[in-house]
Structures are given as C-alpha cells and as structure tokens.
N, C-alpha and C positions, 0 to 999 in steps of 0.2 A: 836320567837323574837315578841315582841309587839311593836305595829305600833300604835303613837299617831298622830292626826292630830291637828291642831290648829284653830280653829275657825276662820272665818273672822270679822274682826270688826265691830258691826253694830252702826251705828250710832245712838246719841240716840236723839229722839225729832226733826226728820228732818223737815226742813219747807216744805211746802207745795207751789209746783213749781208753781202756781201764786202768794207767795208770792215774791219769782226770780224774775219771770217775771216782776211783781210792780218794786222793789226795785230795783233792778241791772241795768233792762233795761228802763222800762215806765218812771219811773221818773227822773231818770240822762238825758235822752234823751230827755226832756220836751214833749215825746205824750201822749194825752188823750185817753183813753178809746176809745172812738169815732172814734179818726185816728187812732192809731191800729187796732180795727176791720174793717176800710176800708182799711188798707194793708192786714188783713189777708182775708178778704173777708166773713168775718161772721158778727154777729150782735155785737151790744157793747152791751148787754144783753149778749149775752156769753162769752166773756171776760174781761165784769164786774166780772160774775160769778164764775170764772177761777181767777181770780185777787186777789176775797175775799173768797179763797178755797170754795168758794161752789159746785163746777164742777171740772171737774178730767181734764187732758193734755191727750186726745185719739192721737192713730196712726197719723189721718189725721194731729191735731192740731200741732203735734211735726213738722210735715213737715212743716207746713204752716208758724212755728215759725223762722224754721231751716233758711226757707229762704228770709222770712223779716228780721230777726237780725244776718243773716251769722253766726248762730251757728250749731249746728248736731242735727240732729233730735231724736238718740239715747240719747244725752244727756238728754232731756227733758224726754224721756220714762224713763230712768232711775229714775232720779228724781222723777217720778212717783212712779214707783213700789217700791222704797226705801220706799215713802210717805207711799203709800197701805200697805207695808208689818209691817211697824212700827206701824200702825191704827188697824192693824187684831192682833198682837201680844201683 
C-alpha cells in the first residue's frame, strides 16, 4: 500500500510581520511609532525597526503586541516563522 501525503500549501513571499503591524494596526488606528513604543514599553527605535522589516518579532514582543492590540501572541509568532522560513528557502 502506497501512502501519499500532500504538502501543506506554502505562502509565496509572505509579508514581514512589521508590515502587518504597520499597515493593519498602526496606520488605521492613527498610532505613531512613538505612541506604539510607549504602549509596548519599548523604544521607538525598536518599533521602527520592526515596522520597517529590520527586526524580527520575538516571543516577548509577540506577547506585548497581543496585550496592546487585543490579538493573540501565537499569531505574531506564526507570522514571523512563516516569514523566516520563506527567507531561508
């Protein structure tokens, strides 16, 4: 008996989680980088680096984002993992 498995569909060129943060949360809410940084308890330089795709979302940042935005930390971790896998492949 031959068993075949389907590969899970992979996302083509997923956005950096910082793009999602910037475009789906900060911009529509009219929240500046400085305001976001203050709410997250981090520096504006750090939030700017994430928003511009120069820094990754760590587990700690995922927890902070989830608390501040009413989202789920696992979602942010998954977005980062998808992006990282795409970049690595």
